[in-house]
N, C-alpha and C positions, 0 to 999 in steps of 0.2 A: 488544466488546475486551475487551483486557488490560489496558488499564491509563484511566484519564480526561485523558491528556495531549491529548489533542486538545480534546477540550473546554477543559478548562483554556485554553490556548494560542490557540481560537478566541473565547474571552471576553477574554483580555488582551488581544487584537489586533483586537478588536472598534471600539476607541476611535480604532483609527487606518483603519477603515472596511476590511478584512483579515482574511482566514479563511485559514486550512491546507485544501488541497484532498484528502479522505481519499481510500482505496481501499474499495472494498467486496469484501470474499471470501466470495461464497454458501457458507453452508451445505452439507453433504450428510447424510446416515443416521450416519455415523460420526464425524465432530465439528461443532461450531454454528458457525456465519458467523461471521468478524468484523473490526473498521475498521481498517485501520493506514494510517501518512502517504504518502502518492506524491512518488514520486520523479520527479519531471519529466524527461523525452529528449525528443531531438528526433534527427531521419535527418540524421545526414552529408550524403549525396548524395541529392538529389532524386529519380533514378531506382533502383529496390534494392527488397528489403527493406522492411518496415514498421520503426519506431523499437521496441525491447523496453522492455516496462513492469517495472522490477526492485523485487521486493517485499523491503522488508527483514524480518528475522528476529526484530529486536527493534526497540521501542520508541527512536526515536534522542535521546530527551529524560529519561528517568529506566532504560530501559535493559531493561525488560520485554520477554522472550520474547513474541511472535507466538504463535498458533493454528498457523502454515503451519507444514506437513510438508514431508518430501522427496519424498512419494507427492503432492504437490500438484501439485509442478513440472511435467508436464505434463497437467494436467488440463481444460486447453483453454480458454475464456472470453477477456480478452483477447489478440488474438495478440503473441506474442513474450514473456508474460511468462514470467518467470525467478525464480528467488530468491535474496534477496540476504545 
């Protein structure tokens, strides 16, 4: 994880019985894994392709860049994940 914002936000949100849902990006030999904020999406039409899961390039709380790179965009994992 590039920053501690998810942990800090979860600590602050705990008193309201809430937490941020993170996305875990598993590492490879070339780069370590990391955790980023999940951007929740939903399908518009009931039939058709699954909803895409956008992966943010930067932390929305502090602006620190995540370790996600352009070469990871088509690495598999969740169906339809895209770099935001």
